[in-house]
C-alpha positions in Angstrom: 0.3 0.1 -0.1 3.0 2.6 0.7 4.3 1.7 -2.2 1.2 2.3 -4.5 0.6 5.9 -2.9 4.2 6.6 -3.4 4.0 5.5 -7.5 0.6 7.3 -7.4 2.8 10.8 -6.8 4.6 10.3 -10.5 1.3 9.2 -12.2 -0.3 12.5 -11.2 -1.3 15.7 -14.1 0.3 19.0 -13.4 -1.4 22.1 -12.2 -0.8 25.1 -14.1 -1.2 27.4 -11.7 1.3 25.8 -9.0 3.7 24.8 -12.0 3.3 28.6 -12.8 4.0 29.4 -9.2 7.0 27.0 -9.2 8.8 29.3 -11.6 8.0 32.3 -10.2 9.4 31.2 -7.0 12.7 30.4 -8.5 13.9 33.3 -7.5 14.2 32.3 -4.1 15.3 28.4 -5.0 19.1 27.9 -4.8 18.2 30.3 -3.8 18.2 31.2 -7.2 16.7 33.1 -10.0 15.9 32.6 -13.2 17.5 35.4 -15.1 20.4 34.7 -17.3 23.9 35.6 -15.5 24.8 39.3 -16.3 28.3 39.3 -16.5 30.3 37.6 -20.4 31.2 34.0 -20.3 34.7 33.2 -20.0 37.4 30.8 -19.6 40.3 32.6 -18.2 42.6 30.7 -20.1 42.6 30.3 -23.8 43.9 27.1 -24.0 40.2 25.9 -23.3 37.2 27.2 -25.0 33.4 27.0 -24.1 30.6 25.9 -26.1 26.6 26.1 -25.8 25.7 22.7 -26.0 21.4 22.8 -24.8 20.3 26.5 -24.7 16.2 25.5 -25.5 14.0 23.3 -24.3 15.2 23.1 -20.5 13.5 24.7 -17.6 16.3 25.0 -14.0 18.2 22.0 -15.3 20.5 20.6 -12.4 22.0 17.9 -13.4 23.6 16.0 -16.4 23.7 11.7 -15.9 25.5 10.4 -19.5 24.1 7.9 -21.0 26.4 7.4 -24.0 28.0 9.9 -26.6 25.2 12.6 -27.5 23.2 11.0 -25.3 22.5 12.3 -21.7 19.9 13.1 -18.8 18.9 16.5 -17.4 16.8 16.8 -14.5 14.8 20.0 -13.9 14.9 21.0 -10.2 11.3 22.8 -10.1 9.1 20.8 -13.0 9.6 17.3 -11.3 10.6 15.9 -14.7 14.0 14.5 -16.1 14.5 14.6 -19.8 16.4 13.3 -22.4 18.9 15.1 -24.6 20.0 13.2 -27.8 22.1 15.2 -30.1 21.6 18.2 -29.0 17.7 18.0 -28.8 16.0 18.2 -26.0 13.2 15.1 -26.5 9.4 16.2 -26.2 8.3 13.3 -23.5 10.4 13.6 -20.5 11.2 10.2 -19.3 10.0 10.8 -15.5 7.7 13.3 -13.9 7.5 13.5 -10.3 5.1 15.5 -8.2 7.8 18.1 -6.5 7.7 20.5 -4.1 10.7 23.4 -5.3 10.1 25.8 -2.4 13.7 26.9 -1.9 16.3 24.9 -2.1 13.7 21.6 -2.5 12.9 20.1 -5.7 14.4 17.3 -8.2 18.1 17.3 -6.8 20.4 14.3 -8.2 20.2 11.6 -10.5 22.3 8.9 -11.0 23.1 5.5 -12.5 23.9 2.4 -10.9 28.2 1.4 -11.3 27.1 -1.1 -13.2 24.5 0.3 -15.6 22.8 -0.4 -18.0 23.7 -4.5 -17.3 22.3 -3.3 -13.9 19.1 -1.2 -15.4 18.7 1.2 -11.8 19.0 4.7 -12.1 18.7 6.4 -8.4 16.7 10.0 -8.1 17.0 12.2 -5.0 13.8 14.3 -4.6 11.8 16.1 -2.8 7.7 15.2 -2.7 4.7 17.4 -3.0 2.2 16.2 0.0 -0.2 17.6 -2.7 0.3 15.2 -5.4 1.1 18.4 -7.6 4.3 20.3 -8.3 4.4 22.9 -5.5 6.6 25.7 -4.1 4.2 26.3 -0.6 6.8 25.5 1.6 4.5 23.6 4.1 3.3 21.4 0.6 5.7 18.6 2.1 5.6 15.4 4.3 7.9 15.4 7.3 10.0 12.9 5.4 9.6 14.5 2.0 13.1 14.0 0.8 13.6 10.6 -1.0 16.3 8.8 -2.3 14.2 5.9 -5.2 15.4 3.6 -7.5 14.0 3.5 -10.9 14.3 0.6 -14.0 15.5 2.0 -17.7 14.0 0.7 -19.9 15.8 2.1 -23.1 12.8 5.3 -23.1 11.1 5.7 -19.8 12.1 5.3 -16.2 9.8 3.1 -13.3 9.4 3.3 -10.1 11.6 0.0 -8.5 11.6 0.7 -4.6 12.2 3.2 -2.1 15.5 3.6 -0.2 15.7 6.4 2.3 13.4 9.2 3.7 14.7 11.9 4.7 13.3 15.5 6.8 11.6 18.2 4.6 9.4 19.9 7.1 11.4 22.5 9.1 8.7 23.9 12.0 11.1 25.8 13.6 8.2 28.6 13.8 6.4 26.4 15.8 7.0 26.9 19.8 8.3 23.3 21.2 6.8 22.3 24.7 8.3 23.3 27.6 10.1 26.2 25.6 9.0 30.5 25.7 8.3 31.0 21.9 10.1 30.5 18.3 12.3 33.2 17.0 11.7 32.0 13.5 9.4 33.6 11.6 9.0 31.1 9.0 9.0 27.7 8.0 12.2 27.3 5.9 12.9 24.9 2.7 16.3 25.1 2.3 19.8 22.7 3.9 18.5 19.4 1.6 22.1 19.1 0.2 20.7 16.8 -2.7 23.9 15.3 -4.6 24.7 12.0 -4.8 27.3 9.5 -6.1 28.3 6.0 -6.2 32.1 5.5 -4.7 34.6 3.5 -6.0 34.1 0.9 -3.8 30.4 0.8 -5.2 28.6 2.4 -2.5 25.9 5.1 -2.6 27.4 8.1 -0.7 24.1 10.7 -0.4 24.6 14.1 1.4 21.8 15.7 3.5 22.2 19.2 4.4 21.8 19.8 7.9 17.5 20.7 7.5 18.2 23.5 10.6 18.7 20.7 12.5 20.2 21.3 16.7 21.0 17.8 18.0 24.0 15.6 17.8 24.8 15.5 14.2 25.1 19.3 14.4 27.3 18.7 17.6 25.2 19.9 20.4 24.4 16.7 22.7 21.9 18.2 24.6 19.9 19.8 21.3 19.8 23.8 20.9 17.8 24.7 24.5 19.5 25.4 27.8 16.8 24.0 29.7 14.9 20.5 29.8 13.1 19.6 28.0 16.7 18.5 25.9 15.1 17.8 22.4 15.9 19.6 19.4 12.3 20.5 17.9 8.4 19.5 17.8 9.2 16.5 16.4 12.3 15.3 19.3 16.0 14.9 19.1 18.8 15.6 19.4 19.5 12.2 18.8 19.4 11.5 14.9 16.1 9.8 14.5 14.4 9.6 11.5 13.7 13.5 11.7 16.8 14.4 12.7 19.2 12.3 10.8 20.6 15.8 8.9 24.1 17.5 8.4 25.3 14.5 6.8 26.4 12.2 4.6 25.0 8.8 4.1 27.1 5.3 3.0 24.4 2.6 2.0 24.3 -0.3 -0.8 22.9 -0.3 -4.2 19.7 -1.6 -2.6 19.4 1.0 0.7 20.8 -1.4 3.2 23.8 -0.4 5.2 27.4 -1.7 4.8 28.7 -3.5 7.5 32.4 -1.8 7.3 30.6 1.8 7.8 32.8 3.6 10.0 30.0 4.0 13.1 28.5 0.5 12.0 29.2 -1.0 15.7 28.4 2.0 17.9 24.9 2.3 16.1 24.6 -1.3 16.7 25.3 -1.0 20.4 22.6 1.7 20.8 20.1 -0.4 18.8 16.9 1.1 17.6 15.7 3.2 14.6 18.6 6.0 16.1 21.1 3.3 15.8 20.3 2.6 12.7 20.8 5.5 11.5 24.0 5.9 13.1 25.0 2.7 11.3 24.3 4.4 7.8 26.3 7.8 8.3 30.1 8.0 6.6 30.5 11.5 8.0 28.6 14.5 9.9 29.4 17.8 11.3 28.4 19.2 7.9 26.4 22.2 7.3 24.8 22.1 3.2 26.6 21.6 0.5 25.8 20.8 -3.0 29.0 19.4 -4.8 31.0 15.9 -4.2 33.2 13.9 -6.7 35.3 11.0 -5.6 39.0 11.3 -6.8 39.5 8.8 -9.8 43.4 8.4 -9.2 42.8 7.8 -4.7 39.3 6.9 -4.7 39.1 9.8 -2.1 35.8 11.8 -1.8 35.8 15.6 -1.7 32.7 17.9 -1.1 32.1 21.4 -1.2 30.3 22.9 2.1 28.8 26.6 2.1 29.0 28.8 4.9 26.6 30.8 7.3 28.2 34.0 6.6 32.2 32.9 7.1 33.7 30.4 6.1 33.4 28.4 3.0 34.6 24.9 2.8 36.5 22.3 0.3 36.6 19.1 2.6 38.5 15.9 2.0 36.3 13.7 3.5 37.6 10.9 5.7 35.4 8.0 7.4 34.1 8.7 9.9 34.7 12.4 10.1 33.4 14.8 12.2 33.3 18.0 10.5 32.4 20.3 13.3 29.8 22.5 12.7 27.4 24.2 14.9 30.8 24.6 17.1 31.8 26.4 13.8 33.3 26.3 10.4 36.4 26.8 8.7 39.7 25.9 10.4 39.5 25.1 14.0 42.7 27.2 14.5 40.0 30.8 13.4 37.2 30.0 15.3 37.4 33.2 17.0 37.3 35.1 13.9 34.5 33.1 12.8 32.5 33.8 16.1 33.2 37.5 15.4 31.5 37.6 12.0 28.6 35.3 12.7 27.7 37.4 16.0 28.5 41.5 14.3 28.3 40.9 10.7 25.5 40.2 7.9 22.1 38.8 9.8 24.2 37.6 12.9 22.0 34.1 13.0 23.2 30.6 11.9 19.7 30.5 10.2 17.6 28.9 12.6 18.0 30.9 16.0 17.5 28.6 18.8 21.1 28.6 19.3 22.9 31.6 18.3 26.3 32.2 17.5 26.7 34.2 20.7 27.0 30.7 22.3 29.9 29.3 20.3 33.3 28.8 22.1 36.1 31.2 21.5 39.3 29.6 21.6 40.0 26.4 19.1 40.4 24.3 22.6 37.1 24.9 23.5 35.2 24.3 20.6 37.2 20.9 19.9 36.1 20.0 23.2 32.3 20.7 22.9 32.3 18.4 19.7 30.2 15.4 19.8 32.3 12.3 19.0 30.6 9.1 18.4 33.1 6.4 18.7 35.8 6.4 16.7 34.9 9.6 14.5 37.8 12.2 14.0 38.1 15.7 13.5 39.9 17.3 10.6 40.1 20.3 9.1 39.4 21.5 6.0 41.8 21.4 2.8 40.4 25.0 1.6 38.4 27.5 3.4 37.3 31.2 2.2 36.6 33.4 4.8 33.4 35.0 3.6 31.0 32.4 2.0 32.1 32.1 -1.5 29.1 29.6 -2.4 30.9 27.0 -3.8 28.5 24.7 -5.4 28.9 21.6 -8.1 32.0 19.9 -8.3 34.0 17.2 -10.6 37.9 15.5 -11.2 39.2 15.9 -14.3 40.1 12.4 -15.4 43.0 12.0 -18.1 44.1 14.4 -20.1 41.7 15.4 -22.7 41.4 18.9 -21.5 44.9 19.2 -21.5 47.9 17.5 -19.0 47.8 21.0 -17.2 44.6 19.8 -16.2 44.9 16.2 -15.9 43.3 15.0 -11.9 42.2 19.3 -11.3 39.1 19.1 -9.3 36.6 22.1 -10.6 34.0 24.1 -8.6 31.2 25.9 -9.4 29.5 28.8 -8.0 25.5 28.2 -6.0 24.9 31.7 -6.9 25.1 34.2 -10.5 27.0 37.6 -10.8 23.4 39.0 -11.0 22.4 38.1 -7.9 25.3 38.4 -5.8 28.6 40.5 -8.1 31.6 39.6 -6.8 32.4 35.7 -7.7 28.9 35.0 -9.0 28.8 32.9 -10.9 32.9 31.6 -11.7 34.2 28.3 -11.5 37.6 27.6 -9.9 40.2 24.5 -10.5 42.2 23.3 -8.0 45.2 21.5 -8.3 46.1 18.6 -5.6 49.8 18.2 -4.4 51.3 14.8 -5.6 50.0 12.6 -2.7 46.4 13.3 -3.7 45.8 14.1 0.1 45.8 18.2 0.2 45.3 21.1 -2.7 48.4 22.7 -4.1 48.0 26.2 -3.2 51.3 26.6 -4.0 50.4 29.6 -6.5 49.6 31.8 -4.1 52.1 32.3 -0.8 48.8 33.9 0.5 47.3 30.4 0.7 49.9 29.2 2.8 47.5 28.8 5.5 44.4 27.4 3.5 42.5 30.3 3.8 41.5 32.9 1.3 41.3 36.1 3.7 39.6 38.8 1.3 41.1 40.9 2.8 39.7 44.2 1.3 36.0 44.3 2.1 33.9 42.6 4.7 32.0 41.3 1.9 30.4 37.7 1.1 31.4 37.1 -2.7 34.2 38.8 -2.4 37.7 36.8 -4.2 40.8 38.6 -2.3 42.8 35.6 -2.6 41.6 33.1 -4.4 42.7 34.6 -7.6 44.8 31.6 -8.8 42.0 29.5 -8.5 39.4 31.3 -11.0 39.5 29.6 -14.6 35.8 30.9 -15.3 33.3 33.6 -14.9 29.8 33.9 -16.3 28.5 30.9 -16.1 25.7 31.4 -13.4 24.5 28.8 -10.6 26.6 26.0 -11.7 24.8 22.9 -9.7 26.7 20.3 -11.4 29.7 19.7 -13.6 30.4 16.4 -15.3 32.9 15.1 -17.1 31.5 13.3 -20.4 32.4 10.4 -22.6 34.5 12.5 -24.6 36.8 13.7 -21.9 35.0 17.5 -21.7 33.1 19.2 -18.7 29.7 20.1 -19.1 28.9 22.8 -17.1 24.9 22.8 -16.1 23.5 26.4 -15.5 19.8 26.3 -13.8 19.8 30.1 -14.0 20.7 30.7 -17.8 19.0 27.0 -18.8 22.1 25.8 -20.5 24.3 23.4 -20.4 28.2 24.4 -21.6 30.8 22.7 -22.7 34.0 23.3 -22.0 36.7 21.8 -24.3 40.3 22.3 -25.7 40.8 25.4 -27.9 41.2 24.4 -31.5 
């Protein structure tokens, strides 16, 4: 019965009014804009050129999945449709149409193929379910556990539902007072911090990034939740322990059928706890994450890298190790900078950490105290980011370049897009970054600018977000808009998906 109800959500017709409202509301999504970027498109290396692969027939594309040469799938964030593009032409009928809630950062968020595709013809879809069963951008029109990971079967032309792997938190009711505590400082429900990106690792396991959803519990390094007095809960749905409604701010690692691998870093710890909380802990690969849109596996080493957005201070690029605790919400960026992080969060911009049940004024002033406050599951380890920006820079989709198709200089490099367009924020909005790794592939090679020896781009000249001082050597492109996904195609070129431009760009060597 449960699957029957779920399948019905894939089949219902679209509500034209709600679809129109979804597109209008896209001005708040990702948090994004349907307006194309307002600065000229350019690559800063003359050895590379950019061309347009698809510019007609797409609306808020959020990814690209290659079925073969000149044949790929493109999921659309707000329409809930997965479209097929063959020889540069968007086909008339979508291969799948989901009833999504696309408020803010929700929607159709990620699509990946089974590593043995097409022998095993499975396609995995991460999406936010609409409670009403039609496309919607109404923030409250979503089940509590409305962020889904489902497996579909590909028959060569369409996708059919196979099974649900997981349901994660979507409803953010922090504007509702929690019993036993006075009032709330959150004016409205929110629809952001869903994360969304998925990747299959070289180990054949599925990795799912889930944003913190504004939760304030164990996985956000608050052992007793956000309140100073009893009851020690997170919100109206419980916590602070990671039950189903509080499994957030994590990278999850599961088998291709959604079951839990026994070699996960907290498998034994979860088994000792038992119950729903213990089962969820067993799925965790890393935690203490805020929100991010980019994950990529280094094809040379198999290490997982991710991008993480700041609130106001200290965007991050991380090499994730098994059992990692990223430090959020006690701090962001390197732990040595905790005092500076707290100063920015308490004196500049909106002076909150999104949901304001835990204000930044309660954060530690010293690295030692911040370290002591981390909630460490048995076997957990903290490690600093490989790179941070002192002010939010909005990192987004990310990919490694495998091989020398872009030239020897780019082999093994890591590319990162932007979560904001230049038309929204100016500065480095809409930029592409190219990062090189050290010979051992364990760190970033930032030697081109000695100011980055501390692994922080300090944005020295203005107390302003999206200001790129000290990261100039990392820039490789401008004017690409909101870029939630970068993928290397079968031809070795990089394909950059621009949600705001409704375009897919191709980067290849200049002739």
